Every structure is written in C-alpha cells, then in structure tokens.
N, C-alpha and C positions, 0 to 999 in steps of 0.2 A: 561289410565293408571289412574288407583286410587290411591288416595294420598297416601293410607298406603304403597301402590306396589313403586309408586317415595321414598318415606320414606326408605324403605327396601334397593331400590336399592342405593341411595344414601348412607348407611349404608355399603354396599358393598363396594362401592369405598372409601371411609376412612378407612373401614380394608384392603383393598390392597393394598393403600398407607402409611400404619402405618409403625413401625418401627420393625416390627416383619416378614414384608410379603411383604416389597418393595425390598429387596434382591433377593428375588426368586421368577423371572417373570412365570416360570410355574405352580408355587399355585395359582399366582396370577390369570394369565388364568386360571384355573380350578375353582378357587374362582368363576368367572365372568359366566362361563357357567354353573356352576350350579345352582348358582343364577338363570339366564335367564332360566333353566328348568323348576327350582322350581315354580318359579311365573308364567311363561306363561301353563306349563303344570302340576299344581299341582297332577292332580289324575292320572298322568302316570311315573312310577319308571323307570330310568336311570338302564341301565345295564353296565357292563363294558366293552363288545364289544363297543356300541353306543360310550362309551367315548371314547373308544381307537380309533377308528376310527375318530369320527368327531371334536374332540378335539384335540388330539396326531399325527394324523397325518399316525395312523398305516394301513396297506394293508388290505384289506378285508379278506384276511385268516388269519386275527388273531386271537390266542389262547387262550384264559384266562387261560387255565390250564397249560397253557407251560409258556406264560409271567405274569409276578404278576405286570407289570409295571402300573396299574389301581391302583390295592390294596396299592401298598406302596404308591403310592403319594395321596390318598386318607388318610390314615395313617397318612402321614406328614403334609398335611394338618389339621386335625382332632386334631392334637398335636397343631399346631398355634394356631387355634382358641383358644384353652384352655389358649395357654400362652398369647393371646390376653386379654381376659378378663380376667388372672388374675393379669395384670398391667396395659396399659394405657388405654384398654377400660373396667376398673370395673364398672363405673359408666356410662356406654353409654345407651343410652334409650330402646337400639337394642340389642337382641343378637343373634346370627346367631350359629346354630348346624348343626353338620355332626356325626347323630346318628350312631353305629354302626351297620355295617350288611346292611348299605344302601347306597344309593349316591345321595338322596333325601335332601338337605337343609331343617333346621327347625330356623321360625325365629319366636322370641317371642318379645313381648314388654315388658318394663320392670314394674313392680305393681307399682303404687305410696306408698310411706313408711305407714305403718300402724298407727305407733301411732300419735297423734291428739294433736293440740297445744290448749293453754289454751282459744283463740280467737274462735275456732271451738265450733258450737253447738254439744250438746251431740246428741245420737242416739236417744231419744225420742223426742226431741224438732224434729230433720229431720222429722221424721213420722208424728208428728202435724201436720208440715207446709203442706205436701201432704196430707193432709186428715184434712182440720180445720173443719169440722163437728162432728169428730168423738174426738174433743181434750175435756176432762174433766180435773179435779184436779185430784192432785195424792195425795194418802193418804200420812200422814208422813214416813209409816213404808214402803212404796211398795221402795226408794232408797235404804234401806237395803237388799231387796229381792233383788233388780236388782243390786245392788254392790257382794252379795252372786254369784247371777247366772255369774257375768262376771268372777268372781274370777273362777268358776267351768269352761268357756267357755275357758278362758285362760290356765288353767291347761290342759285342754282336747288339746286345740291348742298347746301346747308343751310338751308334750308325742305326737301328729301327727308328731310334727315337729321334734322331736330328733328321732323317730323311722324310718320319712323319710330320716332326715338328717344319719342316721346309714346306710341305705343302700346308700345313696347319698354320704357318704367319703366311703363304701366299694367299691361302683361304680369309683369312682376317684380315689382309689387305683391303683384302678385295669386298669384304664386309662391311669394312671401313669408310671405303669409296664416298657413300652419302654424306659422310660427317663434312667432307670437304667444302659442301655447299654449305654448310654453318660459317667457317670461317671465308668464303668467296661473300655471302653475305653479309656477315656483319662486318666485314672491315673497315667500311669508310669510318667504323666507331671505334675501334680500337686501335688505333694508332695515338691518337691525340693524346696533348700534355693531361688534361683534365679529364676528367672521367663523364662519360656520356651523361645525359640528362633524362628520365623519362617522366613527361609531364601526364598524369591522369586525369580523367574528367572527373568531377565531383559539381551535382547539378546544385544549382540556386534555387533553395526551395522556402514555401512559407509556411507559416503554421506549425503547430509541434506534435511530435510522434503520437502523445497521448489523446491528443483532438482534433488530428487530422493534418496530413500535410500535400500541398499543390506545387505544382513550379512557378517560380516567381514570373509576372508578367509584367514586365517593367514599364508599361503604361498604365496603370493602376496599384500597383503594389510599391510602397515606400521602401528605401534602400534600410531601412533599419530594420525594417522585417526580416530580413533574407537568414537564410540558414542554409549555409554552404559546406557543411562539412560529413555530406553523406556521398557516396560513391557505390557502383552494382558490382555485386560477386562477382560478375564478368571481371571488369578492371581489377580488384583482387588480385585472382588468380593469374591475370594475365600479367600484372606486376611481378607476381611470385615466380612465373614460370621463367619470365626475360632473365630475373636474377637468376636463376638457375643456370640458362644456357650461358649468360654473360660469369658466370663464375668458373663452368669448363674451359672458357675460351682466356682463363684469369684476367679478370678485367672486372673492375667494380663498376656499380652503377648508382649514380644519386636519384632519388625519388622526389617529386614533388607537386603535389595537390595545383590542378590548373587553378582553379580562384588566387592563389597566391605567385604566380608566375609573372614576372615585368616582361617589354620587350627588350631590357636591357640582358635580359635572361639569353633571349632569342638571339642575340646578333654577337653572343661570345660563348656559344655552345653547340655541340652535339648533341640534336635533342629528337627525341621519341615521343610521339604523341599520342596517348591510347586512349580511345574513347572517341564517339559521337560529338561532330562541333557544337550539335544542339546542344551538349550538356559542358566540355570542352573550350570554354568560352575563349579562349588563347587563340586559338585557331580559328576564329573569325578575325582575327587581327592582323594576319601573318599572311606571307602568300601561301595557298592552300593547292587544293586538286584544281587538274584545267578539264578534264574529260569525264571523270566521274565525281559526281559534285552532291552536297546533301542540299536537299529542299521539301519544303512542304508542299503537299498535294493540293492546288488550289481549286480543285471540281472533281467530279465524279463521286463515287459510295466510297472513297477513301480520303474525301476533302479533311486536309488538317492534319494526316498522318506523314510522318518525315519517309522520304523515299531518296533512292539515290536515282541523281539524272543522267543518263548515258547521251551525252549532249552530241556525241557524233557516232551514232549506231551503226557497226557495222550489218552487213549479212546475217539474217540468222536472231539479231542481239533485238531487245525491246529499248525502250526510249526509256522506261522509269522500271525499278526496282521495289519493290515493296517489301515488309514483314507478313508474317501470318497477321488478322484484323486481332484486334485487340480483344474483341468477344471471343475469341477460340484459341484453345491450348497452341502454345507458339511453340511451331514445329517447323520454321524455315524461316534466316534471317540473311541479310546480304551485308558485304562489308566491302570495304576501300582499303588498299594499300598503295600510297602515296611514297616514294623516294626522289628528292629533289635537293639540291644546294640549299644552304639557308639564305639568312637576308647577308651576311656576311659568306660568300662563296667559298671559304677557305671551312666552313661547318657543313656538316651534314643535317637534312632533316627528313626522317621518316613518319608518315603518319599511319597509324591502324585503326581502323574506326569501324563499327559496323552501327546498322542504325537501332540494336538495341545494346544492354552489357553482354547479352550472348553470342552475338554477330562478332563484339569485341574480342571477347574471350576467345573465340573460334578460329579469329582470323590470328592471333599472334600462338595457336597452339601450330600453325601455317607456317608461320616463319621462322619457329623454331624446332620444327620436325625436318630433320634429315631430307627423308624422303619427297616429301610437299616441294621442299625448298628448291631440291634438284629438279621436280619439274616446272618449277616457275625458271630455274637459271635455263632451265631447256628450253622454254620459251624467248626469252629473254639475248637465246644465241650467243650466251656467254661462255667464253671458254672457262676453262680451269685456272689459269693467270690474269685471267682480264677484271678489270676495276672495272664494280658496281653504275650504271649508266641511270640518266634518270626516266622511273618508267612509276604507269598507272597499272593497277590490277583491280579486277570486280571478283569477286568472291560470294559462293553460293555456302552456307552454314545449315546443313541438317540439327534440330536439336528433338530431344526426347526428354522431356521431365527434365528441364531444363537444365540441360547438359549438351554442350554441342559433342555428337557422333561422329561427324564429317563435312568436311571444309572442300567444296570444288572450286578449282579455278575455271572461272567464267569467260574471263576475255581478259588482256595486256596490252599496253598502250607502250611503245617505247616514245620517250618525249626530246623531242630539241633542246638542247640546254639552253 
C-alpha cells in the first residue's frame, strides 16, 4: 500500500467516526466499501447490483430497476459528505466526494494556500535559484512590468474563479435541493412557541436483569413489580438522529420516555412518538393510525406475534406485515409513519413505529434522510411551498446483523382531515 493510499484510508476512518456519520452504521459500511474498491480497483466502476449483493446482502435476483436501495443510500452518503466538509472537516487535508451518476469515490488532496508570506522568496528568485547560470541583473523597470503582469494574471484568475464558482454554486444549489425535503416535512414542528416533544417507548418488564426479565402481563403481574426504565437500541439511536436533524434546522427537542407521559402533555404540545404501541403505551390512549394498525396475530403459525394490519389493502398489498420470525435472525421488519393533527388541532402529531426496535430505527432514518424524504413527498404530491397534510405510510426495513441497511416505502395513504 502506498503512503497516499494509507493517508486516504486513515481519512476514511476519521470520516466514518465523525459526528456526521457515527450514528449510521449502514452509511459507514458503505463508505468503507466504496473506499476500498476505489483504491484497489480504480479503473473498474461499481454497479448497483454489485453493491447490493456484496455489501447489503441482497439476493442474486436483485433488480435495481425495482429496488432503489443503493441509489437512496448513495444519495444519503453524498449528502453526509457535503455536511461533513461544511462543518468539522472544513480544513481536512483530504476531501472525499461521491460524484453524481457514479459509485466511485474521488479523493482530493487539499492544495496549500496560494498567498505567500513576506518571508517567502518571490517567484523570480525561486526560478533563478533553480537556474543559477541564467541569473542576471533585472532592470529597474522590470518590476513594474512584472507587477502589471501579476495584476492581469490575478484578474484573469479571479474571472476564472468566479466563473467556475458560479457553476459550482449552481451545482451546490442543485445538490442541496433534497435538503428542502427536511424543511418541508418537519415544518409543522419548527414554528411553535414551545419545543416539540419526542416521546420514546420504554417497555414494561417484570423480573430483574440478573435473574431474567419478561414483558409485564397486566392480567397476572402486580403493578409494583414493573421495571419501566429500559428501551431498545433502535429508539436510542433514533432519538439521537432526530436531535441532530433538529439541531441542523435550528430547533431544540424535549425528550421524554413514554411511561412518564400524560394526556395533558398530549393536548399542549407538538409530539413525535418513537416506538411501537406495544411498548409506547401512551399511543394506546390517543387517536392513532387508521390505515396501518398494530395488532397481534390471533391465528396461524405466527399467532401472538406483533404485526401491522393493512386495513384497506390496495392491489398488490398484503393484509398483514410481520417481521422475521423470532426463531431466526432478524433480517426484515416493517414500520408505520403517521402524521395527523393532535387532540388540539393547533398541534401536530407524528408516529414513527416499527414492530421491533430496528424497524423504528430504520423508519427514523427514513424521515431524517433528505433523499428518502424527497421520495415520500413526491408520493404525497406535495409541492415545495406546500404544507404537510395528514397521511400514513408503510415501510419495509432490511436489517443486517442488527443494523437497518435499507428502508423502502411500500404504501402511502393520504388521509382526510
């Protein structure tokens, strides 16, 4: 490995562990994968199929025309790279880009500053030192000519800079277009006098960690036996992700666990519920989703498992959606998004819930990703200047080793107010 390749790989690791990417394991893995390929096979372009099957574990029958997972992930990574170099990586000696229309990373070394200090030798002296035999005295009028030439050169470079900058700004503006989707989607939670609440699920357990724990059963367990201060890793990462996005939108969040939430809180605040109603029990006490509803299956091989019931299936849709069986590795989950007015119509309510903790995490990543949100807004036929209307959406979340790697929008329902 060359010194330059080693420098690039060390920078990839720095970027992967940065504040911008550290909460998204799927994007960190994609960055490392693309970096290895770019350095080891610089002349061999990557294809969607190769990335999907080698990195994301898709089956050999993967069809990029049907499944846009790779394009969505690449778009998210592209946006994260731009965010990193606009913030904590602004002065890094290496810059990594993922040009549009390709999956090949581009590595750039930052050029040293053009300005010279008073201690540096002028260009003429440098040239003379390199060619001492040609060194001659310079007539007194020569510096004036050199100065005039320098001015012309500076003007020419300035014109070239601003011309290229104009195209760069246009390109950057185009690149930033997906970020508008964040502002449009989250607008109902940005303008209130009080910060919106994020209410995350924390299941009620009985027992102790050292002796074994299980879900609380109201029919058989005494209330005083409840342990309600545990939550899933997906909810933890989801709340962190929401906090990062709202910080970028210059808005603070208030966070509260579901077991401490009250109906008075529901009436007086904009609310974002994170987690399944089976654990976020507050959701069972307020108006919820009407099209995609969480239910326990009451028959069949999966009897007792939590599912999402599709109450009004459209063509090609199933009546129930269930995560991978508990006896096998979790590779697939489903989640619901629901946006609606609160109990007080002047407030807004958003439900983000998977049947498992990883489904919830994948759903939050979906609504905090500019490209995936842009897809949702297109399905809702929402113009750039429009206001978000009540809707429900069903998502499929692909999971690899406990990490959501792809979230797909299956169905969208526009709701009547």
